[in-house]
mmCIF file as gemmi writes it, N, C-alpha and C atoms, coordinates in Angstrom:
data_model
loop_
_atom_site.group_PDB
_atom_site.id
_atom_site.type_symbol
_atom_site.label_atom_id
_atom_site.label_alt_id
_atom_site.label_comp_id
_atom_site.label_asym_id
_atom_site.label_entity_id
_atom_site.label_seq_id
_atom_site.pdbx_PDB_ins_code
_atom_site.Cartn_x
_atom_site.Cartn_y
_atom_site.Cartn_z
_atom_site.occupancy
_atom_site.B_iso_or_equiv
_atom_site.pdbx_formal_charge
_atom_site.auth_seq_id
_atom_site.auth_asym_id
_atom_site.pdbx_PDB_model_num
ATOM 1 N N . MET Axp A 1 ? -4.384 -18.341 17.893 1 0 ? 1 A 1
ATOM 2 C CA . MET Axp A 1 ? -4.599 -20.23 17.46 1 0 ? 1 A 1
ATOM 3 C C . MET Axp A 1 ? -3.683 -19.974 15.95 1 0 ? 1 A 1
ATOM 4 N N . ARG Axp A 2 ? -3.176 -18.913 15.318 1 0 ? 2 A 1
ATOM 5 C CA . ARG Axp A 2 ? -1.975 -19.214 14.467 1 0 ? 2 A 1
ATOM 6 C C . ARG Axp A 2 ? -0.845 -19.987 14.695 1 0 ? 2 A 1
ATOM 7 N N . HIS Axp A 3 ? -0.743 -18.958 16.182 1 0 ? 3 A 1
ATOM 8 C CA . HIS Axp A 3 ? 0.77 -18.202 16.384 1 0 ? 3 A 1
ATOM 9 C C . HIS Axp A 3 ? 0.89 -19.721 17.197 1 0 ? 3 A 1
ATOM 10 N N . GLU Axp A 4 ? -0.106 -20.102 18.089 1 0 ? 4 A 1
ATOM 11 C CA . GLU Axp A 4 ? 0.112 -21.845 18.589 1 0 ? 4 A 1
ATOM 12 C C . GLU Axp A 4 ? 0.629 -22.859 17.822 1 0 ? 4 A 1
ATOM 13 N N . MET Axp A 5 ? 0.199 -22.768 16.012 1 0 ? 5 A 1
ATOM 14 C CA . MET Axp A 5 ? 0.792 -23.975 15.838 1 0 ? 5 A 1
ATOM 15 C C . MET Axp A 5 ? 2.245 -23.65 15.074 1 0 ? 5 A 1
ATOM 16 N N . ILE Axp A 6 ? 1.969 -22.282 15.102 1 0 ? 6 A 1
ATOM 17 C CA . ILE Axp A 6 ? 4.048 -22.173 14.338 1 0 ? 6 A 1
ATOM 18 C C . ILE Axp A 6 ? 4.301 -22.135 15.408 1 0 ? 6 A 1
ATOM 19 N N . THR Axp A 7 ? 4.275 -22.424 16.76 1 0 ? 7 A 1
ATOM 20 C CA . THR Axp A 7 ? 4.942 -22.392 18.078 1 0 ? 7 A 1
ATOM 21 C C . THR Axp A 7 ? 5.615 -23.975 17.899 1 0 ? 7 A 1
ATOM 22 N N . LYS Axp A 8 ? 4.374 -25.131 17.514 1 0 ? 8 A 1
ATOM 23 C CA . LYS Axp A 8 ? 4.554 -25.996 17.988 1 0 ? 8 A 1
ATOM 24 C C . LYS Axp A 8 ? 5.145 -26.555 17.104 1 0 ? 8 A 1
ATOM 25 N N . ALA Axp A 9 ? 5.077 -25.94 15.467 1 0 ? 9 A 1
ATOM 26 C CA . ALA Axp A 9 ? 5.798 -26.594 14.463 1 0 ? 9 A 1
ATOM 27 C C . ALA Axp A 9 ? 6.96 -26.307 14.794 1 0 ? 9 A 1
ATOM 28 N N . ALA Axp A 10 ? 7.329 -25.056 15.721 1 0 ? 10 A 1
ATOM 29 C CA . ALA Axp A 10 ? 8.855 -24.498 16.042 1 0 ? 10 A 1
ATOM 30 C C . ALA Axp A 10 ? 9.626 -25.05 16.295 1 0 ? 10 A 1
ATOM 31 N N . GLU Axp A 11 ? 9.071 -25.828 17.505 1 0 ? 11 A 1
ATOM 32 C CA . GLU Axp A 11 ? 9.275 -26.89 18.635 1 0 ? 11 A 1
ATOM 33 C C . GLU Axp A 11 ? 9.494 -28.668 18.306 1 0 ? 11 A 1
ATOM 34 N N . ARG Axp A 12 ? 8.575 -28.862 17.464 1 0 ? 12 A 1
ATOM 35 C CA . ARG Axp A 12 ? 8.962 -30.373 16.448 1 0 ? 12 A 1
ATOM 36 C C . ARG Axp A 12 ? 9.906 -29.774 15.487 1 0 ? 12 A 1
ATOM 37 N N . GLY Axp A 13 ? 10.275 -28.753 15.185 1 0 ? 13 A 1
ATOM 38 C CA . GLY Axp A 13 ? 11.696 -28.663 14.29 1 0 ? 13 A 1
ATOM 39 C C . GLY Axp A 13 ? 11.042 -28.897 13.194 1 0 ? 13 A 1
ATOM 40 N N . GLU Axp A 14 ? 9.483 -28.64 12.407 1 0 ? 14 A 1
ATOM 41 C CA . GLU Axp A 14 ? 9.003 -27.581 10.854 1 0 ? 14 A 1
ATOM 42 C C . GLU Axp A 14 ? 9.418 -27.024 10.553 1 0 ? 14 A 1
ATOM 43 N N . PRO Axp A 15 ? 9.716 -26.777 9.552 1 0 ? 15 A 1
ATOM 44 C CA . PRO Axp A 15 ? 9.924 -24.912 8.884 1 0 ? 15 A 1
ATOM 45 C C . PRO Axp A 15 ? 8.874 -23.951 9.11 1 0 ? 15 A 1
ATOM 46 N N . THR Axp A 16 ? 8.782 -23.173 9.417 1 0 ? 16 A 1
ATOM 47 C CA . THR Axp A 16 ? 7.783 -22.33 9.622 1 0 ? 16 A 1
ATOM 48 C C . THR Axp A 16 ? 7.778 -21.016 8.748 1 0 ? 16 A 1
ATOM 49 N N . ASP Axp A 17 ? 8.38 -20.777 7.878 1 0 ? 17 A 1
ATOM 50 C CA . ASP Axp A 17 ? 8.606 -19.572 7.213 1 0 ? 17 A 1
ATOM 51 C C . ASP Axp A 17 ? 6.962 -20.235 6.552 1 0 ? 17 A 1
ATOM 52 N N . PRO Axp A 18 ? 6.316 -18.419 6.026 1 0 ? 18 A 1
ATOM 53 C CA . PRO Axp A 18 ? 4.792 -18.594 5.892 1 0 ? 18 A 1
ATOM 54 C C . PRO Axp A 18 ? 4.543 -19.063 4.761 1 0 ? 18 A 1
ATOM 55 N N . ALA Axp A 19 ? 5.792 -19.671 3.552 1 0 ? 19 A 1
ATOM 56 C CA . ALA Axp A 19 ? 5.184 -20.635 2.09 1 0 ? 19 A 1
ATOM 57 C C . ALA Axp A 19 ? 5.022 -21.991 3.186 1 0 ? 19 A 1
ATOM 58 N N . SER Axp A 20 ? 5.518 -22.853 3.778 1 0 ? 20 A 1
ATOM 59 C CA . SER Axp A 20 ? 5.835 -24.185 3.679 1 0 ? 20 A 1
ATOM 60 C C . SER Axp A 20 ? 4.417 -24.119 5.125 1 0 ? 20 A 1
ATOM 61 N N . TYR Axp A 21 ? 4.37 -22.965 5.924 1 0 ? 21 A 1
ATOM 62 C CA . TYR Axp A 21 ? 3.665 -22.94 7.137 1 0 ? 21 A 1
ATOM 63 C C . TYR Axp A 21 ? 1.856 -22.928 6.035 1 0 ? 21 A 1
ATOM 64 N N . ARG Axp A 22 ? 1.895 -22.146 5.385 1 0 ? 22 A 1
ATOM 65 C CA . ARG Axp A 22 ? 0.838 -22.205 4.506 1 0 ? 22 A 1
ATOM 66 C C . ARG Axp A 22 ? -0.043 -23.485 3.996 1 0 ? 22 A 1
ATOM 67 N N . HIS Axp A 23 ? 1.549 -23.935 3.406 1 0 ? 23 A 1
ATOM 68 C CA . HIS Axp A 23 ? 0.923 -25.207 2.924 1 0 ? 23 A 1
ATOM 69 C C . HIS Axp A 23 ? 0.825 -26.587 3.833 1 0 ? 23 A 1
ATOM 70 N N . MET Axp A 24 ? 1.421 -25.874 4.703 1 0 ? 24 A 1
ATOM 71 C CA . MET Axp A 24 ? 0.916 -27.331 5.917 1 0 ? 24 A 1
ATOM 72 C C . MET Axp A 24 ? -0.949 -26.812 6.159 1 0 ? 24 A 1
ATOM 73 N N . LEU Axp A 25 ? -1.069 -25.329 6.373 1 0 ? 25 A 1
ATOM 74 C CA . LEU Axp A 25 ? -2.57 -24.975 6.7 1 0 ? 25 A 1
ATOM 75 C C . LEU Axp A 25 ? -3.292 -25.738 5.449 1 0 ? 25 A 1
ATOM 76 N N . ASN Axp A 26 ? -3.263 -25.61 3.877 1 0 ? 26 A 1
ATOM 77 C CA . ASN Axp A 26 ? -3.734 -26.036 3.11 1 0 ? 26 A 1
ATOM 78 C C . ASN Axp A 26 ? -4.081 -27.669 3.461 1 0 ? 26 A 1
ATOM 79 N N . ASP Axp A 27 ? -2.581 -28.259 3.508 1 0 ? 27 A 1
ATOM 80 C CA . ASP Axp A 27 ? -2.81 -30.109 4.156 1 0 ? 27 A 1
ATOM 81 C C . ASP Axp A 27 ? -4.032 -30.232 4.928 1 0 ? 27 A 1
ATOM 82 N N . LEU Axp A 28 ? -4.256 -29.52 6.161 1 0 ? 28 A 1
ATOM 83 C CA . LEU Axp A 28 ? -4.54 -29.61 7.082 1 0 ? 28 A 1
ATOM 84 C C . LEU Axp A 28 ? -6.197 -29.654 7.182 1 0 ? 28 A 1
ATOM 85 N N . ASN Axp A 29 ? -6.339 -28.233 6.261 1 0 ? 29 A 1
ATOM 86 C CA . ASN Axp A 29 ? -7.742 -28.082 6.17 1 0 ? 29 A 1
ATOM 87 C C . ASN Axp A 29 ? -8.619 -29.283 5.185 1 0 ? 29 A 1
ATOM 88 N N . ALA Axp A 30 ? -7.985 -29.663 3.979 1 0 ? 30 A 1
ATOM 89 C CA . ALA Axp A 30 ? -8.199 -30.664 3.179 1 0 ? 30 A 1
ATOM 90 C C . ALA Axp A 30 ? -8.028 -32.126 4.056 1 0 ? 30 A 1
ATOM 91 N N . LYS Axp A 31 ? -7.348 -31.646 4.577 1 0 ? 31 A 1
ATOM 92 C CA . LYS Axp A 31 ? -7.324 -33.707 6.134 1 0 ? 31 A 1
ATOM 93 C C . LYS Axp A 31 ? -8.617 -33.449 6.734 1 0 ? 31 A 1
ATOM 94 N N . GLY Axp A 32 ? -8.75 -32.209 7.383 1 0 ? 32 A 1
ATOM 95 C CA . GLY Axp A 32 ? -10.42 -32.015 7.579 1 0 ? 32 A 1
ATOM 96 C C . GLY Axp A 32 ? -11.459 -32.249 6.878 1 0 ? 32 A 1
ATOM 97 N N . ALA Axp A 33 ? -11.825 -31.407 5.716 1 0 ? 33 A 1
ATOM 98 C CA . ALA Axp A 33 ? -12.707 -31.456 4.82 1 0 ? 33 A 1
ATOM 99 C C . ALA Axp A 33 ? -13.283 -33.127 4.501 1 0 ? 33 A 1
ATOM 100 N N . ALA Axp A 34 ? -12.187 -34.029 4.487 1 0 ? 34 A 1
ATOM 101 C CA . ALA Axp A 34 ? -12.091 -35.034 4.311 1 0 ? 34 A 1
ATOM 102 C C . ALA Axp A 34 ? -13.228 -35.732 5.548 1 0 ? 34 A 1
ATOM 103 N N . LYS Axp A 35 ? -12.057 -35.581 6.869 1 0 ? 35 A 1
ATOM 104 C CA . LYS Axp A 35 ? -12.847 -36.291 7.689 1 0 ? 35 A 1
ATOM 105 C C . LYS Axp A 35 ? -14.223 -36.211 8.551 1 0 ? 35 A 1
ATOM 106 N N . ALA Axp A 36 ? -14.148 -34.637 7.687 1 0 ? 36 A 1
ATOM 107 C CA . ALA Axp A 36 ? -16.159 -34.396 7.823 1 0 ? 36 A 1
ATOM 108 C C . ALA Axp A 36 ? -17.186 -34.781 6.882 1 0 ? 36 A 1
ATOM 109 N N . ALA Axp A 37 ? -16.406 -34.894 5.923 1 0 ? 37 A 1
ATOM 110 C CA . ALA Axp A 37 ? -17.569 -35.48 5.085 1 0 ? 37 A 1
ATOM 111 C C . ALA Axp A 37 ? -17.842 -36.915 5.295 1 0 ? 37 A 1
ATOM 112 N N . ARG Axp A 38 ? -16.015 -37.53 5.602 1 0 ? 38 A 1
ATOM 113 C CA . ARG Axp A 38 ? -16.522 -39.211 6.197 1 0 ? 38 A 1
ATOM 114 C C . ARG Axp A 38 ? -17.373 -39.47 7.181 1 0 ? 38 A 1
ATOM 115 N N . ALA Axp A 39 ? -16.843 -38.322 8.429 1 0 ? 39 A 1
ATOM 116 C CA . ALA Axp A 39 ? -17.829 -38.614 9.72 1 0 ? 39 A 1
ATOM 117 C C . ALA Axp A 39 ? -19.524 -38.118 9.261 1 0 ? 39 A 1
ATOM 118 N N . ILE Axp A 40 ? -20.477 -37.195 8.043 1 0 ? 40 A 1
ATOM 119 C CA . ILE Axp A 40 ? -20.877 -36.945 7.71 1 0 ? 40 A 1
ATOM 120 C C . ILE Axp A 40 ? -22.228 -38.351 7.48 1 0 ? 40 A 1
ATOM 121 N N . GLU Axp A 41 ? -21.122 -38.484 6.231 1 0 ? 41 A 1
ATOM 122 C CA . GLU Axp A 41 ? -21.886 -39.976 5.337 1 0 ? 41 A 1
ATOM 123 C C . GLU Axp A 41 ? -22.069 -40.933 6.02 1 0 ? 41 A 1
ATOM 124 N N . ALA Axp A 42 ? -21.02 -41.215 7.651 1 0 ? 42 A 1
ATOM 125 C CA . ALA Axp A 42 ? -21.308 -42.397 8.833 1 0 ? 42 A 1
ATOM 126 C C . ALA Axp A 42 ? -22.346 -41.828 9.219 1 0 ? 42 A 1
ATOM 127 N N . ALA Axp A 43 ? -22.582 -40.499 9.644 1 0 ? 43 A 1
ATOM 128 C CA . ALA Axp A 43 ? -24.086 -40.518 10.718 1 0 ? 43 A 1
ATOM 129 C C . ALA Axp A 43 ? -25.115 -40.502 10.097 1 0 ? 43 A 1
ATOM 130 N N . MET Axp A 44 ? -25.292 -40.213 8.874 1 0 ? 44 A 1
ATOM 131 C CA . MET Axp A 44 ? -26.552 -40.157 7.626 1 0 ? 44 A 1
ATOM 132 C C . MET Axp A 44 ? -26.713 -41.626 7.227 1 0 ? 44 A 1
ATOM 133 N N . GLN Axp A 45 ? -25.363 -42.485 7.254 1 0 ? 45 A 1
ATOM 134 C CA . GLN Axp A 45 ? -26.063 -44.177 6.63 1 0 ? 45 A 1
ATOM 135 C C . GLN Axp A 45 ? -26.544 -44.868 8.544 1 0 ? 45 A 1
ATOM 136 N N . SER Axp A 46 ? -26.203 -44.38 9.423 1 0 ? 46 A 1
ATOM 137 C CA . SER Axp A 46 ? -26.415 -44.879 10.614 1 0 ? 46 A 1
ATOM 138 C C . SER Axp A 46 ? -27.803 -44.459 10.735 1 0 ? 46 A 1
ATOM 139 N N . GLN Axp A 47 ? -27.878 -43.583 10.412 1 0 ? 47 A 1
ATOM 140 C CA . GLN Axp A 47 ? -29.545 -42.673 10.489 1 0 ? 47 A 1
ATOM 141 C C . GLN Axp A 47 ? -29.958 -43.533 9.61 1 0 ? 47 A 1
ATOM 142 N N . MET Axp A 48 ? -30.163 -44.009 8.462 1 0 ? 48 A 1
ATOM 143 C CA . MET Axp A 48 ? -30.799 -44.714 7.307 1 0 ? 48 A 1
ATOM 144 C C . MET Axp A 48 ? -30.736 -45.753 8.196 1 0 ? 48 A 1
ATOM 145 N N . LYS Axp A 49 ? -29.72 -46.201 8.358 1 0 ? 49 A 1
ATOM 146 C CA . LYS Axp A 49 ? -30.286 -48.209 9.262 1 0 ? 49 A 1
ATOM 147 C C . LYS Axp A 49 ? -31.349 -47.952 10.74 1 0 ? 49 A 1
ATOM 148 N N . GLY Axp A 50 ? -31.011 -47.214 11.424 1 0 ? 50 A 1
ATOM 149 C CA . GLY Axp A 50 ? -32.027 -46.472 12.404 1 0 ? 50 A 1
ATOM 150 C C . GLY Axp A 50 ? -33.661 -46.881 12.158 1 0 ? 50 A 1
ATOM 151 N N . ARG Axp A 51 ? -33.596 -45.981 10.931 1 0 ? 51 A 1
ATOM 152 C CA . ARG Axp A 51 ? -35.302 -45.882 10.236 1 0 ? 51 A 1
ATOM 153 C C . ARG Axp A 51 ? -35.857 -47.276 10.055 1 0 ? 51 A 1
ATOM 154 N N . ARG Axp A 52 ? -34.684 -48.126 9.016 1 0 ? 52 A 1
ATOM 155 C CA . ARG Axp A 52 ? -35.148 -49.204 8.397 1 0 ? 52 A 1
ATOM 156 C C . ARG Axp A 52 ? -35.07 -49.889 9.256 1 0 ? 52 A 1
ATOM 157 N N . ALA Axp A 53 ? -34.573 -50.413 10.381 1 0 ? 53 A 1
ATOM 158 C CA . ALA Axp A 53 ? -34.908 -51.068 11.628 1 0 ? 53 A 1
ATOM 159 C C . ALA Axp A 53 ? -36.225 -50.789 12.737 1 0 ? 53 A 1
């Protein structure tokens, strides 16, 4: 998985040194966590609406 991400980054011409790669991973993790939180929140809200109806 990690090797694949580094390869893709290299193909796009992005820096692949460990420091910037780690930064990129942290950024992806933060985005993923925010996206997951929004998805969970939306699912909970739709469930609540379903119960009220």
